[in-house]
KEKE-3310 file (N, C-alpha, C; in steps of 0.2 Angstrom, whole numbers, plus 5000, padded with zeros to 4 digits):
npx = (5072:5063:5050:5047:5046:5035:5025:5025:5020:5007:5002:5001:4993:4981:4978:4977:4964:4955:4945:4935:4933:4927:4915:4909:4907:4898:4887:4883:4880:4870:4860:4857:4866:4875:4890:4899:4894:4897:4912:4914:4909:4919:4930:4928:4927:4936:4949:4948:4947:4959:4959:4957:4965:4965:4952:4949:4957:4951:4938:4943:4948:4936:4928:4936:4944:4935:4933:4924:4918:4921:4933:4941:4942:4948:4961:4965:4966:4977:4987:4988:4997:4993:4990:4979:4969:4969:4965:4952:4946:4947:4939:4927:4925:4922:4911:4902:4902:4897:4884:4882:4877:4881:4880:4881:4894:4901:4898:4904:4917:4920:4919:4930:4941:4939:4943:4956:4961:4959:4968:4980:4980:4981:4994:5001:4999:5005:5018:5020:5019:5031:5039:5036:5041:5055:5057:5056:5066:5078:5078:5074:5077:5090:5098:5096:5101:5114:5119:5118:5126:5138:5140:5142:5153:5161:5163:5170:5181:5191:5192:5183:5186:5196:5190:5184:5172:5163:5165:5159:5146:5142:5143:5133:5122:5121:5124:5122:5109:5100:5103:5098:5085:5081:5083:5073:5062:5063:5061:5047:5041:5044:5035:5022:5021:5015:5002)
npy = (5067:5070:5073:5060:5053:5059:5057:5043:5041:5047:5038:5026:5029:5032:5020:5012:5015:5015:5006:5010:5023:5021:5014:5024:5034:5027:5026:5039:5042:5033:5039:5050:5060:5072:5071:5082:5085:5073:5073:5085:5082:5073:5081:5087:5077:5068:5065:5055:5044:5046:5053:5066:5077:5075:5075:5089:5095:5092:5099:5112:5114:5114:5124:5136:5136:5134:5122:5108:5095:5082:5083:5088:5077:5069:5075:5074:5060:5058:5064:5058:5047:5034:5020:5011:5020:5029:5021:5018:5031:5034:5024:5028:5040:5035:5027:5037:5045:5036:5034:5024:5015:5023:5018:5004:5003:5008:4998:4987:4990:4992:4979:4973:4980:4976:4963:4964:4970:4960:4950:4956:4957:4943:4941:4948:4942:4929:4933:4938:4926:4920:4929:4927:4914:4916:4925:4916:4907:4914:4923:4915:4901:4900:4909:4902:4889:4892:4897:4887:4877:4884:4886:4872:4870:4879:4873:4863:4868:4878:4887:4897:4903:4911:4917:4916:4905:4912:4925:4925:4921:4933:4942:4936:4938:4951:4959:4952:4946:4957:4965:4956:4956:4970:4970:4961:4969:4980:4974:4969:4982:4987:4979:4981:4995:4999:4995)
npz = (4966:4976:4970:4964:4975:4981:4972:4972:4985:4984:4975:4981:4992:4985:4978:4989:4995:4984:4981:4990:4987:4974:4978:4985:4975:4968:4976:4977:4963:4961:4969:4961:4958:4949:4937:4940:4953:4960:4960:4966:4979:4982:4982:4994:5004:5000:5006:5015:5006:4999:4987:4986:4982:4968:4965:4968:4959:4947:4949:4950:4937:4931:4937:4937:4926:4916:4909:4902:4912:4908:4900:4910:4918:4910:4908:4921:4923:4915:4923:4935:4946:4948:4940:4940:4945:4934:4924:4928:4928:4914:4909:4915:4908:4895:4898:4901:4889:4880:4884:4893:4908:4923:4936:4934:4929:4940:4949:4943:4943:4956:4961:4954:4959:4973:4971:4967:4979:4988:4982:4984:4998:5001:4996:5005:5017:5014:5013:5026:5033:5029:5035:5049:5050:5048:5058:5069:5067:5066:5078:5089:5088:5083:5091:5104:5101:5098:5110:5119:5113:5113:5127:5131:5124:5130:5143:5140:5134:5122:5106:5095:5079:5084:5095:5112:5119:5129:5125:5112:5115:5122:5111:5102:5110:5113:5102:5088:5089:5092:5080:5070:5074:5072:5058:5054:5058:5050:5038:5039:5040:5028:5020:5026:5024:5012:5014)
capx = (5070:5057:5044:5045:5044:5028:5021:5024:5016:5001:4999:5000:4987:4975:4976:4975:4957:4952:4939:4930:4931:4922:4909:4906:4904:4892:4881:4881:4877:4863:4856:4855:4871:4879:4897:4902:4892:4901:4919:4914:4909:4925:4935:4927:4928:4941:4954:4947:4948:4965:4958:4955:4969:4963:4945:4950:4960:4945:4934:4946:4948:4929:4925:4940:4946:4929:4933:4919:4920:4924:4940:4945:4943:4953:4967:4967:4968:4984:4992:4988:5002:4990:4987:4972:4964:4969:4961:4945:4944:4946:4933:4921:4923:4919:4904:4897:4901:4893:4878:4881:4875:4886:4879:4883:4901:4904:4898:4909:4924:4921:4920:4937:4945:4939:4947:4963:4963:4959:4974:4985:4980:4984:5001:5004:4998:5010:5024:5020:5020:5038:5043:5035:5046:5061:5058:5057:5073:5083:5078:5073:5080:5097:5102:5096:5106:5121:5121:5118:5132:5144:5140:5145:5160:5165:5164:5176:5187:5192:5190:5180:5188:5200:5186:5182:5164:5160:5165:5154:5140:5140:5142:5127:5116:5120:5125:5119:5102:5097:5103:5093:5078:5080:5082:5066:5057:5063:5057:5040:5039:5043:5029:5016:5020:5010:4995)
capy = (5062:5071:5072:5053:5051:5062:5053:5036:5041:5048:5032:5021:5032:5032:5013:5008:5016:5016:5002:5014:5029:5019:5013:5031:5037:5023:5028:5046:5041:5030:5044:5055:5065:5073:5070:5087:5084:5067:5075:5090:5079:5069:5086:5089:5071:5063:5064:5048:5040:5047:5056:5073:5082:5073:5078:5096:5097:5092:5104:5118:5115:5115:5130:5141:5137:5133:5116:5103:5090:5076:5085:5089:5071:5066:5078:5071:5053:5058:5067:5054:5042:5028:5017:5009:5026:5032:5017:5019:5038:5033:5020:5032:5044:5031:5026:5043:5047:5031:5034:5018:5016:5024:5013:4997:5004:5009:4992:4982:4992:4991:4972:4972:4983:4972:4957:4966:4971:4953:4946:4960:4955:4937:4941:4951:4936:4924:4936:4938:4919:4919:4933:4923:4908:4919:4927:4910:4904:4919:4926:4911:4894:4901:4911:4897:4883:4894:4898:4880:4874:4888:4884:4866:4871:4883:4869:4858:4872:4879:4893:4897:4909:4915:4920:4911:4904:4917:4931:4923:4921:4940:4945:4934:4940:4959:4962:4949:4945:4963:4967:4952:4959:4976:4969:4959:4974:4984:4970:4970:4989:4988:4975:4984:5002:5000:4993)
capz = (4970:4980:4966:4963:4982:4982:4967:4975:4991:4982:4971:4987:4995:4980:4977:4995:4996:4978:4981:4994:4983:4969:4981:4987:4969:4966:4980:4975:4957:4962:4972:4956:4958:4942:4938:4944:4960:4963:4961:4971:4985:4983:4984:5001:5008:4997:5010:5017:5001:4995:4980:4987:4977:4961:4964:4968:4953:4942:4951:4949:4930:4928:4939:4936:4919:4912:4905:4904:4917:4905:4898:4916:4921:4905:4910:4928:4922:4912:4928:4941:4946:4949:4934:4941:4945:4928:4920:4931:4925:4907:4908:4917:4902:4890:4900:4900:4882:4876:4887:4897:4915:4927:4942:4932:4928:4946:4952:4940:4945:4963:4961:4951:4964:4978:4969:4967:4986:4991:4980:4987:5005:5001:4995:5011:5022:5012:5015:5034:5035:5028:5040:5055:5050:5048:5065:5074:5066:5068:5084:5094:5088:5082:5098:5109:5099:5098:5117:5122:5110:5116:5134:5131:5122:5136:5148:5137:5132:5115:5104:5088:5075:5089:5101:5117:5119:5132:5120:5106:5118:5123:5104:5099:5114:5113:5095:5083:5090:5091:5073:5066:5076:5068:5051:5053:5059:5044:5032:5040:5039:5020:5018:5028:5023:5007:5017)
cpx = (5063:5050:5042:5043:5036:5023:5019:5019:5008:4998:4997:4993:4980:4973:4974:4967:4953:4945:4933:4928:4926:4916:4905:4903:4898:4886:4879:4878:4871:4858:4854:4860:4874:4886:4901:4900:4896:4908:4919:4913:4915:4930:4934:4929:4933:4947:4954:4949:4955:4965:4956:4958:4966:4956:4945:4953:4955:4940:4937:4946:4941:4927:4929:4943:4940:4929:4926:4922:4923:4932:4944:4947:4949:4960:4970:4969:4975:4989:4993:4994:5000:4988:4980:4967:4964:4964:4953:4942:4942:4940:4926:4919:4920:4912:4899:4896:4897:4886:4876:4879:4881:4886:4882:4891:4904:4904:4903:4916:4925:4922:4928:4942:4945:4943:4954:4965:4964:4966:4980:4986:4983:4991:5005:5004:5004:5017:5025:5021:5028:5042:5042:5040:5053:5062:5059:5064:5078:5084:5076:5077:5088:5101:5102:5101:5113:5124:5122:5125:5138:5145:5144:5152:5165:5167:5170:5182:5188:5190:5187:5182:5192:5196:5184:5174:5160:5160:5159:5147:5137:5139:5135:5121:5115:5121:5121:5112:5098:5097:5099:5086:5076:5079:5075:5061:5057:5060:5050:5037:5039:5037:5023:5015:5015:5003:4992)
cpy = (5063:5071:5065:5050:5053:5058:5046:5036:5042:5042:5027:5023:5031:5024:5009:5009:5017:5012:5006:5020:5027:5018:5019:5034:5033:5025:5035:5046:5038:5034:5050:5060:5066:5071:5075:5087:5078:5070:5081:5087:5076:5074:5088:5083:5066:5062:5057:5043:5040:5050:5063:5078:5081:5076:5086:5099:5097:5097:5111:5119:5117:5122:5136:5142:5136:5127:5112:5098:5084:5077:5086:5082:5067:5068:5075:5064:5053:5060:5062:5049:5035:5025:5014:5015:5029:5028:5018:5026:5037:5029:5024:5037:5041:5029:5032:5045:5042:5030:5027:5020:5017:5019:5007:4998:5004:5002:4987:4984:4991:4983:4970:4975:4979:4965:4958:4967:4964:4949:4950:4958:4948:4936:4944:4946:4931:4927:4937:4931:4918:4923:4930:4917:4911:4921:4921:4907:4908:4922:4921:4904:4895:4903:4905:4891:4886:4895:4891:4877:4878:4887:4877:4866:4874:4878:4864:4862:4873:4885:4892:4904:4913:4918:4914:4911:4909:4924:4931:4924:4929:4943:4943:4937:4948:4962:4959:4948:4952:4966:4963:4954:4965:4975:4966:4964:4979:4980:4970:4977:4990:4984:4979:4991:5003:4998:4998)
cpz = (4974:4976:4965:4970:4983:4978:4970:4981:4989:4978:4976:4990:4991:4980:4983:4996:4990:4978:4985:4991:4978:4972:4983:4981:4967:4970:4978:4968:4957:4965:4967:4955:4951:4943:4942:4952:4964:4964:4966:4978:4987:4985:4991:5006:5006:5001:5013:5012:4997:4989:4981:4983:4970:4960:4964:4962:4947:4943:4949:4941:4928:4930:4937:4929:4914:4907:4907:4908:4914:4903:4905:4919:4916:4907:4917:4927:4919:4918:4934:4941:4947:4942:4934:4941:4938:4923:4922:4928:4918:4905:4910:4911:4897:4891:4899:4893:4878:4878:4891:4904:4920:4933:4940:4932:4935:4950:4950:4942:4952:4964:4959:4956:4971:4977:4970:4974:4989:4989:4983:4995:5006:5000:5002:5017:5020:5015:5023:5036:5035:5034:5047:5056:5051:5055:5070:5073:5068:5075:5090:5094:5087:5088:5103:5107:5100:5106:5120:5119:5113:5124:5135:5129:5127:5141:5146:5136:5124:5113:5097:5084:5080:5095:5106:5117:5123:5128:5115:5109:5119:5116:5101:5103:5113:5107:5089:5083:5089:5084:5069:5068:5072:5061:5049:5054:5053:5038:5033:5039:5031:5017:5020:5027:5017:5009:5020)
residu = (PHE:TYR:PRO:SER:TYR:ARG:ALA:SER:ASN:LEU:LYS:ARG:LYS:ILE:GLU:LYS:ASN:LEU:VAL:TYR:ALA:VAL:ASN:TYR:MET:ALA:ILE:LEU:SER:SER:ALA:GLY:ALA:THR:THR:GLU:GLU:ILE:PHE:SER:SER:LEU:ALA:LYS:THR:GLY:GLU:ILE:PHE:GLY:VAL:GLU:GLU:SER:ALA:ARG:SER:ILE:ILE:LYS:ARG:VAL:GLU:PHE:LEU:GLY:GLU:ASP:VAL:ILE:THR:ALA:ILE:ASP:GLU:GLU:SER:ARG:ARG:THR:PRO:SER:LYS:ASP:TYR:ALA:THR:PHE:LEU:GLN:GLY:TYR:ILE:THR:THR:VAL:GLN:THR:GLY:GLY:SER:ARG:GLU:ALA:TYR:PHE:SER:ALA:MET:ALA:GLU:LYS:PHE:ILE:ASP:LEU:LYS:ARG:ASN:TYR:LEU:ARG:LYS:ILE:ILE:ASP:THR:LEU:ASP:LEU:ALA:THR:GLU:THR:PHE:LEU:ILE:LEU:LEU:ILE:VAL:PHE:PRO:PHE:PHE:MET:ILE:VAL:SER:LEU:SER:ILE:MET:GLY:SER:VAL:GLY:GLY:GLU:VAL:PHE:GLY:PHE:SER:PRO:THR:THR:LEU:THR:ILE:LEU:ILE:THR:TYR:ILE:LEU:THR:PRO:LEU:MET:GLY:ILE:SER:ILE:LEU:LEU:PHE:LEU:TYR:ALA:ILE:LEU:SER:GLY:TRP)
# end
């Protein structure tokens, strides 16, 4: 379980900041940095972008194992838990091997990742809209309606499922409403933890 948990966290960290890492690489490339210099710089500052471990792995393979940088990038693309990052690295290898423009590739990929992030944020906003409506219904309207109904019922007399209206009011106020609030908080945490 722990390795899959670590891989999932690493994937989320990489994909969350991949657009920024690609833009950073584009800036370095347009300044004339070589592939090794780009990944060496990412190894030092990559923690901001979530690719520090990946860049360090590439640089270690080049400096300590004597591999060429393209082979090291290829190996890293097979190891990474993020499919988007793996695809990006494979595309970078193809661009370098065919003599294509690295700057153009970085720009195209940055646009792609910006669109992906924009779509992801739209989905989060839609889900948060649903959470807002659920919050209003479960934590404001439902308790208010039930307490008013039970107060009226208590003045008239009677029981619901063998409970007096006063007991049900206490159960709703001190047990049911807080449990619904906690469940909504857990739902929001599950949505926003990937962000």
